[in-house]
N, CA and C of each residue as an Amber inpcrd file, in Angstrom:
protein
   267
 -25.3680000  20.8760000 -60.4700000 -26.4250000  21.2100000 -59.5540000
 -26.5930000  22.7320000 -59.5760000 -27.8410000  23.1680000 -59.8490000
 -28.1080000  24.5960000 -59.9220000 -28.3840000  25.1880000 -58.5610000
 -28.2160000  26.4730000 -58.4660000 -28.4830000  27.2050000 -57.2350000
 -29.9200000  27.7200000 -57.2960000 -30.6530000  27.5430000 -56.2230000
 -32.0290000  28.0150000 -56.1520000 -32.1210000  29.0280000 -55.0230000
 -32.6780000  30.1680000 -55.3380000 -32.7920000  31.2240000 -54.3380000
 -34.1920000  31.1660000 -53.7300000 -34.2400000  31.1780000 -52.3970000
 -35.5140000  31.1540000 -51.6720000 -35.7210000  32.5330000 -51.0660000
 -36.8640000  33.1040000 -51.3780000 -37.1580000  34.4510000 -50.8880000
 -37.9460000  34.3900000 -49.5820000 -38.0820000  35.5470000 -48.9500000
 -38.9000000  35.6350000 -47.7400000 -40.3510000  35.2880000 -48.0410000
 -40.8120000  35.6860000 -49.2260000 -42.1890000  35.3680000 -49.6260000
 -42.3760000  33.8530000 -49.7640000 -41.3640000  33.1640000 -50.3020000
 -41.4300000  31.6980000 -50.4120000 -41.5460000  31.0610000 -49.0280000
 -40.7560000  31.5540000 -48.0910000 -40.7890000  31.0270000 -46.7330000
 -42.1250000  31.3250000 -46.0630000 -42.6590000  32.5230000 -46.2930000
 -43.9580000  32.8840000 -45.7160000 -45.0520000  31.9870000 -46.2820000
 -45.0130000  31.7460000 -47.5850000 -46.0040000  30.8600000 -48.2190000
 -45.8950000  29.4420000 -47.6350000 -44.6670000  28.9640000 -47.4940000
 -44.4570000  27.6260000 -46.9270000 -44.9880000  27.5620000 -45.4980000
 -44.7220000  28.6100000 -44.7250000 -45.1860000  28.6630000 -43.3370000
 -46.7120000  28.5980000 -43.2620000 -47.3780000  29.3800000 -44.0940000
 -48.8430000  29.4020000 -44.0840000 -49.4190000  28.0550000 -44.5190000
 -48.8120000  27.4530000 -45.5080000 -49.2690000  26.1520000 -45.9830000
 -49.0860000  25.0930000 -44.8810000 -47.9580000  25.1390000 -44.2060000
 -47.6890000  24.1960000 -43.1240000 -48.6800000  24.3800000 -41.9710000
 -48.9520000  25.6290000 -41.6000000 -49.9140000  25.9000000 -40.5260000
 -51.3080000  25.4090000 -40.8950000 -51.7270000  25.6290000 -42.1290000
 -53.0410000  25.1480000 -42.5690000 -53.1180000  23.6260000 -42.5330000
 -52.0420000  22.9610000 -42.9730000 -52.0080000  21.5030000 -42.9350000
 -52.0960000  20.9860000 -41.4990000 -51.3870000  21.6490000 -40.5800000
 -51.4150000  21.2390000 -39.1750000 -52.7950000  21.4410000 -38.5550000
 -53.4500000  22.5620000 -38.8970000 -54.8020000  22.8100000 -38.3820000
 -55.7760000  21.7520000 -38.8870000 -55.6560000  21.3990000 -40.1610000
 -56.5360000  20.3740000 -40.7310000 -56.2950000  19.0250000 -40.0520000
 -55.0310000  18.6750000 -39.8390000 -54.6970000  17.4190000 -39.1820000
 -55.2350000  17.3980000 -37.7540000 -55.1100000  18.5290000 -37.0520000
 -55.5910000  18.6120000 -35.6690000 -57.1070000  18.4530000 -35.6150000
 -57.8250000  19.0230000 -36.5830000 -59.2800000  18.8770000 -36.5770000
 -59.6900000  17.4290000 -36.8420000 -58.9490000  16.7350000 -37.7060000
 -59.2260000  15.3130000 -37.9380000 -58.9640000  14.5000000 -36.6750000
 -57.9050000  14.8530000 -35.9760000 -57.5460000  14.1480000 -34.7460000
 -58.6070000  14.3660000 -33.6720000 -59.1190000  15.5970000 -33.5380000
 -60.1720000  15.8780000 -32.5650000 -61.4320000  15.0920000 -32.8830000
 -61.7880000  15.0380000 -34.1570000 -62.9840000  14.3020000 -34.5790000
 -62.8330000  12.8210000 -34.2460000 -61.6620000  12.2660000 -34.5260000
 -61.4310000  10.8440000 -34.2600000 -61.4820000  10.5510000 -32.7690000
 -61.0200000  11.4910000 -31.9280000 -61.0200000  11.2450000 -30.4870000
 -62.4320000  11.3150000 -29.9020000 -63.3640000  11.9790000 -30.6000000
 -64.7440000  12.0650000 -30.1200000 -65.5410000  10.8120000 -30.4610000
 -65.1130000  10.0880000 -31.4920000 -65.8520000   8.9010000 -31.9040000
 -65.5880000   7.7740000 -30.9020000 -66.6330000   7.1270000 -30.4180000
 -66.4250000   6.0410000 -29.4630000 -65.7680000   4.8400000 -30.1370000
 -64.9350000   4.1680000 -29.3760000 -64.2960000   2.9680000 -29.9080000
 -65.2870000   1.8130000 -29.8950000 -65.4890000   1.2510000 -31.0470000
 -66.3590000   0.0920000 -31.1670000 -65.4520000  -1.1030000 -31.3960000
 -65.5090000  -2.0460000 -30.5380000 -64.6990000  -3.2300000 -30.7640000
 -64.2880000  -3.9030000 -29.4770000 -63.7170000  -5.0530000 -29.6690000
 -63.2670000  -5.8670000 -28.5470000 -61.7560000  -6.0220000 -28.6050000
 -61.1370000  -6.0200000 -27.4650000 -59.6930000  -6.2380000 -27.3930000
 -59.3760000  -7.7220000 -27.5320000 -58.1230000  -7.9830000 -27.8280000
 -57.6570000  -9.3550000 -28.0550000 -58.0200000 -10.2730000 -26.8950000
 -57.7840000  -9.8270000 -25.6770000 -58.0550000 -10.6510000 -24.4980000
 -59.5260000 -11.0630000 -24.4470000 -60.4230000 -10.1040000 -24.7210000
 -61.8560000 -10.3970000 -24.6830000 -62.2590000 -11.3840000 -25.7780000
 -61.7140000 -11.1900000 -26.9750000 -62.0470000 -12.0770000 -28.0930000
 -61.5620000 -13.4960000 -27.7990000 -60.3610000 -13.6130000 -27.2500000
 -59.8340000 -14.9440000 -26.9050000 -60.7130000 -15.6300000 -25.8620000
 -61.2120000 -14.8600000 -24.8880000 -62.0890000 -15.4390000 -23.8660000
 -63.4180000 -15.8800000 -24.4690000 -63.9790000 -15.0570000 -25.3450000
 -65.2650000 -15.3840000 -25.9520000 -65.1440000 -16.6100000 -26.8410000
 -64.1040000 -16.6470000 -27.6800000 -63.9330000 -17.7630000 -28.6210000
 -63.2000000 -18.9500000 -28.0160000 -62.6560000 -18.7480000 -26.8160000
 -61.8740000 -19.7970000 -26.1420000 -60.7820000 -20.3310000 -27.0750000
 -59.9510000 -19.4050000 -27.5390000 -58.8910000 -19.7900000 -28.4690000
 -57.5650000 -19.1430000 -28.0830000 -56.5130000 -19.6320000 -28.6850000
 -55.1750000 -19.1010000 -28.4260000 -54.9260000 -17.8670000 -29.2910000
 -53.8520000 -17.1840000 -28.9750000 -53.4610000 -16.0220000 -29.7630000
 -53.1370000 -16.4470000 -31.1900000 -52.4890000 -17.5850000 -31.3430000
 -52.1570000 -18.0990000 -32.6720000 -53.3930000 -18.3470000 -33.5210000
 -54.4180000 -18.9350000 -32.9270000 -55.6700000 -19.1850000 -33.6460000
 -56.3220000 -17.8660000 -34.0350000 -56.2100000 -16.8740000 -33.1760000
 -56.7530000 -15.5550000 -33.4780000 -56.0570000 -14.9640000 -34.7070000
 -54.7350000 -15.1290000 -34.7960000 -53.9930000 -14.6420000 -35.9540000
 -54.4340000 -15.3760000 -37.2210000 -54.6950000 -16.6610000 -37.0980000
 -55.1600000 -17.4360000 -38.2580000 -56.5150000 -16.9150000 -38.7280000
 -57.4100000 -16.6280000 -37.7890000 -58.7210000 -16.0900000 -38.1420000
 -58.5860000 -14.7060000 -38.7950000 -57.6580000 -13.9160000 -38.3130000
 -57.4050000 -12.6020000 -38.9180000 -56.9090000 -12.7560000 -40.3420000
 -55.9140000 -13.6280000 -40.5150000 -55.3300000 -13.8260000 -41.8440000
 -56.3460000 -14.3910000 -42.8300000 -57.2860000 -15.1940000 -42.3320000
 -58.3150000 -15.7830000 -43.1880000 -59.4180000 -14.7790000 -43.5150000
 -59.3860000 -13.6090000 -42.8820000 -60.3890000 -12.5850000 -43.1440000
 -61.6870000 -12.7790000 -42.3760000 -61.6840000 -13.6770000 -41.4010000
 -62.8930000 -13.9200000 -40.6160000 -63.0530000 -12.9190000 -39.4820000
 -61.9650000 -12.2690000 -39.1110000 -61.9950000 -11.2440000 -38.0650000
 -61.3290000  -9.9900000 -38.6110000 -62.1100000  -8.9270000 -38.7430000
 -61.5430000  -7.6470000 -39.1380000 -61.0130000  -6.9690000 -37.8820000
 -59.9230000  -6.2570000 -38.0270000 -59.2820000  -5.6510000 -36.8760000
 -58.6330000  -4.3350000 -37.2660000 -58.3400000  -3.5370000 -36.2420000
 -57.6130000  -2.2940000 -36.4390000 -56.8090000  -2.0070000 -35.1820000
 -55.7750000  -1.2380000 -35.3600000 -54.9220000  -0.8490000 -34.2410000
 -55.1750000   0.6230000 -33.9400000 -55.5060000   0.9080000 -32.7040000
 -55.7240000   2.2850000 -32.2570000 -54.8520000   2.5060000 -31.0340000
 -53.9080000   3.3940000 -31.1610000 -53.0200000   3.7030000 -30.0410000
 -52.2420000   2.5050000 -29.5400000 -51.8820000   1.6070000 -30.4320000
 -51.1060000   0.4280000 -30.0590000 -51.9400000  -0.7340000 -29.5440000
 -53.2600000  -0.5920000 -29.4980000 -54.1580000  -1.6490000 -29.0340000
 -54.9540000  -2.1910000 -30.2150000 -55.0260000  -3.5130000 -30.3150000
 -55.7740000  -4.1460000 -31.4040000 -57.2310000  -4.2970000 -30.9840000
 -58.1290000  -3.8670000 -31.8690000 -59.5650000  -4.0010000 -31.6490000
 -60.1700000  -4.8460000 -32.7620000 -61.0960000  -5.7280000 -32.3690000
 -61.8070000  -6.5790000 -33.3240000 -63.2670000  -6.1620000 -33.3740000
 -63.8790000  -6.3250000 -34.5370000 -65.2870000  -5.9590000 -34.7040000
 -66.1810000  -6.9350000 -33.9560000 -67.1230000  -6.3770000 -33.1980000
 -68.0490000  -7.2000000 -32.4180000 -68.8840000  -8.0960000 -33.3250000
 -69.2880000  -7.5610000 -34.4860000 -70.1260000  -8.3340000 -35.4090000
 -69.4190000  -9.5900000 -35.8930000 -68.1120000  -9.4800000 -36.1510000
 -67.3490000 -10.6350000 -36.6260000 -67.2480000 -11.7080000 -35.5520000
 -67.0160000 -11.2740000 -34.3160000 -66.9150000 -12.2270000 -33.2050000
 -68.2680000 -12.9040000 -32.9900000 -69.3330000 -12.1200000 -33.0280000
 -70.6820000 -12.6610000 -32.8590000 -70.9990000 -13.6850000 -33.9450000
 -70.6080000 -13.3830000 -35.1640000 -70.8580000 -14.3090000 -36.2790000
 -70.1120000 -15.6300000 -36.0680000 -68.8740000 -15.5630000 -35.6040000
 -68.1120000 -16.7890000 -35.3460000 -68.7740000 -17.6210000 -34.2480000
 -69.2690000 -16.9520000 -33.2220000 -69.9370000 -17.6650000 -32.1230000
 -71.2040000 -18.3230000 -32.6480000 -71.9770000 -17.6120000 -33.4640000
 -73.2040000 -18.1700000 -34.0280000 -72.9390000 -19.3540000 -34.9420000
 -71.7800000 -19.3270000 -35.6230000 -71.4090000 -20.4250000 -36.5130000
 -70.8660000 -21.6220000 -35.7250000 -70.7380000 -21.4520000 -34.4320000
 -70.2890000 -22.5550000 -33.5890000 -68.7730000 -22.7510000 -33.6190000
 -68.0460000 -21.6540000 -33.7170000 -66.5860000 -21.7420000 -33.7410000
 -66.0590000 -22.5400000 -32.5880000
């Protein structure tokens, strides 16, 4: 195993790169927090479709309901739920 010497300039470069990465990440986070959440929570979807949680998982796995997790909460696309209702689910 070889010895690698790290200079003050290396540390300064790393620091600046890290700060730039953090600023970029923070700007992405701010942008995401401004966008309104579009979607329905699990409870609402179950009430609309009159189905169990298990059936909801089956619909997700079958690709009939697209979903995403935001802050630990699952959201379903309104269009997908509407389509299932129109199809007479």
